[in-house]
N, C-alpha and C positions, 0 to 999 in steps of 0.2 A: 198906162198910157192906154186912155182909151180910146178907140178908134173909131169915128161917127160917121159912116158913108156910107154908101148904097153896097150891096154885096159886090159888086165887078168892081167897083174903087177899092173895097178891101179885099179881093183876093189880086189886086193889080199891086196894090201897097205891100201886102204880105211875100208875092212874089220878087220884089224890087228890094225888099229885106232879106228873103232868102240870098236871093244873088250876090249883095253885097256881102253878107256870109263869107258865100263861099269863097268870093275872090281875095280875102283874106287869109283863108284856110288854106295852109299848104298840107299836102296829100301825100302819099306813097302810093306810084300807080299800081295797077294787078298786072304786072306781067306775068311772062310764060313762066319764069324765073321761078317769079312768087308762087305761080301753077306746081310747079313740081314741089316747091320745098312741105306746099303744102298738101299737098298726096301722098307725099314719101313718107311727112311724118307722121299723119292719119293713120297709114296703112301701120306704121312702124309702133306708133301706141295702141291701135286696134288689134294688131297679134300681142303684144304685149299683155292685152285687159286693161287699161290704164288711158283710157280715154279723157280728152278735155273738149271742153266748148268750142264750136268752131271758131267763135268769133277771137276766143284769145288765140286760137291756133293759127287762124289769120293774120292777126298781128304777129306772133311769132314767125309766122313764114314769110314775112317784109325782112323782120330781122336776118334770117338766116339767108335769104337771097340777096340782100345786102353787104353780106358780112358786118354788120351793127349788134351792138350792144341793145337789147332789151331792158327798158330800164321800166322794174317793173315791183307794186309790193304785194303780189303773187306771186310769190317766188313758187310755190311747193309745186303745181303743176304745171307748169315753166321748167323747173328743171330735170320733168322725165321726155326731157325732150335731147338727144345726144348734140354734141358742136355748139349749143346755143352759149353765147357769154351775155349773162345776169349782170345786173347791179342794181340793187335795191336803194332806194333815195328816202325811202316814208322814215319815219323815227323811227329811233333806237330804243326800245325799252331794255331799260337795266335788267343784267342779268338776263336776257335771256337772249339762246345759242343766234348765232346769227347762218 
């Protein structure tokens, strides 16, 4: 779709579309418990010399804070975290180790 309007109209149109998307997407809040798990996990990984990306760690911290299962196809770095429940729903490769 090509938008043909003034820059102000285009900005308003994009803002309205963005707000519509935000209203439809469920998001987990960043709580104090998430902050605790993020900090504790980051410190644990740094002491072990096995850091992972902060965005991955943020996702893991949400799962840990909620006691949820983290579904990911990026298991290798996440397995470094103690007490995290992981599931991989990615396509299985025949003959590959789980």
